[in-house]
C-alpha positions as CSV (number, residue, x, y, z in Angstrom):
1,M,-14.7,9.4,16.0
2,D,-11.3,7.9,15.4
3,K,-11.5,7.1,11.8
4,S,-8.2,4.7,11.9
5,K,-9.9,3.0,14.9
6,K,-12.7,2.2,13.1
7,A,-11.1,0.9,9.9
8,V,-8.8,-1.6,12.0
9,E,-11.8,-2.7,13.8
10,L,-13.5,-3.6,10.6
11,F,-10.3,-5.1,9.1
12,D,-10.2,-7.3,12.1
13,E,-13.4,-8.5,11.7
14,Y,-13.8,-9.0,7.9
15,A,-9.9,-9.8,7.7
16,Q,-10.4,-13.6,6.0
17,R,-13.1,-12.3,3.7
18,Y,-10.6,-9.4,2.6
19,A,-8.0,-12.0,2.0
20,D,-10.1,-14.2,-0.3
21,K,-10.9,-11.3,-2.2
22,F,-7.5,-9.8,-2.7
23,M,-5.0,-12.7,-2.3
24,D,-5.0,-12.6,-6.4
25,Q,-3.3,-9.6,-7.6
26,S,-3.6,-10.1,-11.0
27,R,-5.8,-7.0,-11.2
28,Y,-2.5,-5.0,-10.8
29,H,0.1,-7.4,-12.5
30,D,1.7,-4.8,-14.7
31,V,2.9,-2.4,-12.6
32,L,3.6,-4.6,-9.7
33,H,5.4,-7.2,-12.0
34,Q,7.5,-3.6,-13.2
35,F,8.3,-2.9,-9.8
36,C,9.0,-6.9,-8.7
37,M,11.7,-7.2,-11.6
38,A,13.1,-3.7,-11.0
39,I,14.1,-4.6,-7.2
40,N,17.9,-5.4,-6.9
41,P,19.8,-7.0,-5.3
42,A,17.9,-10.7,-5.1
43,D,18.2,-10.4,-1.6
44,A,16.9,-6.7,-1.0
45,R,15.4,-5.3,1.9
46,V,11.4,-4.6,1.1
47,L,8.8,-2.7,3.5
48,D,5.3,-3.6,2.8
49,V,3.5,-1.0,4.3
50,A,-0.4,-1.3,5.3
51,C,0.2,-5.0,4.2
52,G,-3.1,-6.3,5.2
53,P,-3.3,-9.8,4.5
54,G,0.2,-10.2,2.8
55,N,-1.3,-10.2,-0.6
56,I,1.5,-8.3,-2.2
57,T,4.2,-9.8,-0.1
58,R,3.2,-13.4,-1.6
59,Y,2.9,-11.9,-5.2
60,L,6.8,-10.6,-4.7
61,L,8.0,-13.9,-3.0
62,D,6.6,-15.8,-5.6
63,Q,8.6,-14.0,-8.0
64,K,11.8,-13.4,-6.0
65,P,11.8,-15.8,-3.1
66,G,15.3,-14.5,-1.8
67,L,13.6,-10.6,-0.7
68,K,13.9,-9.8,2.7
69,I,10.2,-8.5,3.3
70,S,8.6,-7.1,6.4
71,G,5.2,-6.0,6.7
72,L,3.3,-3.6,8.5
73,D,-0.3,-3.1,9.5
74,L,-2.4,-2.2,12.4
75,S,-5.0,-5.1,12.1
76,E,-4.0,-8.0,14.2
77,R,-5.9,-10.6,12.4
78,M,-4.6,-9.0,9.2
79,L,-1.1,-9.8,10.6
80,V,-2.0,-13.5,11.3
81,I,-3.2,-14.0,8.0
82,A,0.0,-12.6,6.1
83,Q,2.3,-14.6,8.5
84,Q,0.3,-17.7,7.7
85,A,0.3,-16.8,3.9
86,N,4.4,-15.7,4.0
87,P,6.2,-17.7,6.7
88,T,9.6,-16.3,5.4
89,A,8.5,-12.8,5.8
90,D,8.3,-10.8,9.2
91,F,5.3,-9.0,10.0
92,R,4.4,-6.8,12.9
93,L,1.9,-4.3,14.4
94,Y,3.1,-0.8,13.4
95,D,1.3,2.5,12.2
96,A,2.0,2.6,8.6
97,R,1.9,6.8,9.0
98,Q,5.4,6.5,11.1
99,I,7.6,4.4,9.1
100,S,10.8,6.8,9.7
101,G,10.4,5.4,13.1
102,L,11.8,2.5,12.0
103,K,15.1,3.8,11.7
104,Q,15.9,1.2,8.9
105,Y,16.8,1.7,4.8
106,F,14.9,-0.3,2.6
107,H,15.6,-1.0,-1.4
108,A,11.8,-1.0,-2.0
109,I,8.8,0.2,-0.4
110,V,5.3,-0.8,-1.3
111,C,2.1,0.6,0.0
112,G,-1.1,-0.8,-1.7
113,F,-4.0,0.8,-1.1
114,G,-3.1,2.1,2.6
115,L,-3.4,5.5,1.3
116,P,-7.3,5.9,1.4
117,Y,-6.8,5.5,5.1
118,F,-4.5,8.4,5.2
119,N,-5.7,12.1,5.1
120,K,-4.4,14.3,2.7
121,E,-1.2,15.6,4.9
122,E,-0.5,11.9,6.3
123,A,-0.4,10.5,2.4
124,I,2.3,13.6,1.4
125,D,4.0,13.1,4.7
126,F,4.3,9.2,4.0
127,I,6.3,10.0,0.4
128,A,8.7,12.4,2.6
129,Q,9.1,9.2,4.7
130,A,9.6,6.7,2.1
131,A,12.0,9.3,0.7
132,R,13.9,9.2,3.9
133,S,13.7,5.5,4.2
134,L,14.9,4.2,1.1
135,H,18.7,3.6,-0.5
136,P,19.7,5.5,-3.2
137,Q,17.8,4.7,-6.6
138,G,15.3,2.9,-3.8
139,L,11.6,2.0,-5.6
140,L,8.5,3.3,-4.2
141,Y,5.3,1.5,-5.5
142,F,1.8,3.0,-4.1
143,S,-1.8,2.6,-5.0
144,T,-5.0,4.4,-3.8
145,M,-8.5,5.6,-4.7
146,E,-8.8,8.8,-7.2
147,D,-11.2,11.4,-7.1
148,L,-11.3,14.8,-5.6
149,Y,-9.7,15.0,-1.7
150,E,-13.1,16.8,-1.4
151,N,-15.2,13.8,-1.8
152,S,-13.4,11.9,1.0
153,N,-16.6,10.1,2.8
154,W,-17.6,7.4,5.1
155,K,-18.4,4.2,2.5
156,G,-18.6,0.5,2.4
157,P,-15.1,-1.0,1.8
158,S,-14.4,-2.5,-1.8
159,S,-14.7,-6.2,-0.4
160,G,-18.1,-6.1,-0.1
161,E,-19.2,-5.5,3.6
162,D,-22.2,-3.4,4.9
163,R,-20.2,-1.3,7.3
164,K,-18.9,2.0,6.7
165,I,-15.2,3.4,7.2
166,F,-14.0,6.5,5.9
167,I,-12.1,6.8,2.6
168,H,-9.7,9.5,1.4
169,Y,-9.8,9.9,-2.0
170,H,-6.2,11.3,-3.3
171,E,-5.4,13.4,-6.4
172,A,-2.7,12.6,-8.5
173,D,-1.9,16.4,-8.7
174,Y,-0.5,16.8,-5.1
175,L,0.9,13.2,-4.8
176,T,3.0,13.6,-8.2
177,R,4.4,17.2,-6.7
178,A,5.2,15.4,-3.4
179,L,7.4,12.6,-5.5
180,D,9.1,15.5,-7.2
181,Q,9.9,17.2,-4.1
182,N,11.1,14.3,-2.4
183,N,13.6,13.7,-5.3
184,F,11.6,10.5,-7.0
185,E,11.4,10.0,-10.7
186,I,8.1,8.6,-11.7
187,L,8.3,5.4,-13.6
188,N,4.8,4.4,-14.2
189,L,1.5,6.2,-13.3
190,K,-1.4,4.3,-14.5
191,R,-5.3,4.5,-13.7
192,Q,-7.8,1.9,-14.0
193,A,-11.5,1.2,-13.4
194,F,-12.3,-0.7,-10.0
195,P,-16.0,-2.1,-10.1
196,E,-17.7,-1.4,-6.5
197,P,-20.3,-3.7,-5.1
198,D,-23.2,-1.3,-5.6
199,G,-22.2,-1.3,-9.5
200,S,-20.7,1.7,-9.7
201,E,-16.7,2.2,-10.5
202,S,-14.1,4.0,-8.9
203,T,-10.7,5.0,-10.4
204,D,-7.6,3.2,-9.1
205,L,-4.1,5.2,-9.4
206,I,-1.2,3.1,-9.5
207,V,2.3,4.8,-9.3
208,L,5.8,3.4,-9.5
209,A,8.8,5.8,-8.7
210,R,12.4,5.6,-8.0
211,K,14.5,7.9,-5.5
212,V,17.0,9.5,-7.6
213,G,18.3,12.2,-5.1
């Protein structure tokens, strides 16, 4: 079964519901604000990986309207919503696991909860590709769901739908090791609880790093 295809189908179907729930990024304001304020120059090129409905792009442009933001996603419906919410940004249908193929350099790369749809090897490779795609001193922000990787499984999405998609949990240990191996300095690493629709809690892992080599 193609797990990625199943996720795209669900996000196409529930794109507006997801946008309504997650366009507000106040839950993640502190690290996102730190990331946003550290982006230079004022017209920096920023890549929003697995951009969804453009919620993070919207947050960044509200703070710094001069940013040149490109967003990538595999859900066509998400891209339509993202473009409507951010008419000055550029959005395209593209696999977030292949950002090196863009053959462009960016001052900052952000991936808000794209990693739960990457397996362990893809998540580690994403960090390596980000390093190759960033200018010196470029910034990388990503968030994911933290748990033992072996607990990865089919579950309902956090936006509350009944249908299931495959969620990859990730461990800070191998993600931070990958950052170190690719010459990133961690500027912030934060964990916070996220209330799930069934009443349980998951753990969000939010990381901000700078390329130093």
